[in-house]
N, C-alpha and C positions, 0 to 999 in steps of 0.2 A: 388624453381621449379617454383611458380606462378609468381615470378618476371621475370625469364629467358624466360616464355613463353610469358609474357606481353611485353617484350623487343623485341622479336623476331617478334611478332604480328604488333607491332608499326614499325618497320624496314620494314617489308613487305608493310604496307599501305603507309608508306613514299615513299618508291620504286616504288610503283604502281602509285604514283601521278606525279612523276617526269618527265616522258615523255609529260605530258600535259603542263608542264612550258618550256620544252625544244624545243617546236614546235616553227618555225619562226613565226613573224606575217604576216599577209595576204599581198600579193603584192597589191600596190595602184592600183587603176584602170588606164588604159593607159592614160587618159586625164589629170590625176594629175601629172603624172611622168615627171621630167624635163629633158627630153631626147630628144636631137636633132640630134642623129645618122643619122636618114634618110636625114635630111636637110644637112648634111655634106658630104653624100656619092656623089661622083663625083666632088669634090671640087678641084680645081687646086691651085696651090701655096704651100707653106708651110703648115704642119699640126703640131700638138701639139707635136707629137713623134719626130718632127724634130728639136726641140729646141736645139740650140747649147749648148755645154758643157763649152764653155769658160767661165772664170770668170767674165769678163766684160759684156758678153750677159746674163748671168744669173742674174747678178746685175741689170742690166737695166729692165729685165722682171719682177723682183722682185718689183722694184722701181715702175713700171707701173701697176702692179697689186695691190699693196698697194695703190696708187692713186685713182685707180677706187673703190676698195672695201671700201675705207673709206668715199665714198659718199653715204650716208644713202638715198639719194633721189633716187637712181636708183633701178631699179626692180632687183631681184633675176636672171632673165636672163641677165641683163646687167653685174651683178658682175660675173657671169660666162663665160664671153666673154674670148675667148682663145687670149693669149698676146704670140707670138711666135718671137723671136729674134735670127736672122742669120746674123752674121758678122756685127753687128751694126745696120741692118735693121729690123725695127718693122712691124709685120703683126699682125692686129686684125681681129679676125674671130668670128661667131657665131650670133645667133639672139637676137634682143632686141625688146622692146615692141613699141617704137617710134622713129621718126627721131631726136627728141630732145635728147634722151638718146644716140642715134649714134653719134650724133655730140659731146656731152658732153664727151663720153668716148675718142672720138679722141683728143678734146682739151686737156684732161688730160694726155693722152700719149704722145703728143707734148710737153706738159709743162714738163713732167718728163724726155723725150728723149733728149731734147735739140737740137743738131744739127743732131741728127739721122733722117733718113728717116722713115716715117710712112705710111704704106700703109693700109687704111681702107677697110676691107672686110667684114664689119658686115652688116646684113641684118635685115630687120624690119619683126618680125614674124607677120603672119596674124592674126587679131583681133578674139578673140574667139567668139564674137557676130555675126562675119559675117560668113554665110555659103554658 
């Protein structure tokens, strides 16, 4: 009887502690979230959801993304640039930290794309130190 009571009491204590572990971690402050949704509103041209589903376009987009993400000298922003390919035309979009990153990404995309047209719509993110 004492064993059953101890087991039941242990289960209740364990069950009471589960909600504390199940809570989500706190949302990071706005300043640390890598979200550029506001910057993308009002964009013209193709958007990421308009990526072509053709085998050739998807393969080219992957090849360009791989070329960009393999460059560890680029920032997280640069690694997250959107690569959209429609009918062999490549569009690069999103913010990066500097003009040199913008040019490096364009260069990698052109190298991977070969003869495909590359449209560079990458923007330079404002410096966090300037207000």
